[in-house]
C-alpha positions, 0 to 999 in steps of 0.5 A: 597701138597694139601688137599684133597676134601670132595664130599658134595653129600648126598643120598636122604632119601627115607623113605620121597619118593615114588615108583612108578613103570614105568614099569619093569625095571623102577622105579623113587621116587618122593615127598610123595606130588607129584601124581605118575601117575602125575609123571608116566605121566610126565617121559613117555612125556620126556622119549618120547620128548628124542626120535627122 
């Protein structure tokens, strides 16, 4: 019989991340060392480039 493989994924530790609110429904977590405004700007730029 085959053995069941274990999942190697570990969830990130949210205590080491900071919350960045994009809008009412969207929130992202970034490293504490990162600038939240820069992360928000980068997220919105990626979103604009994705939409046709």
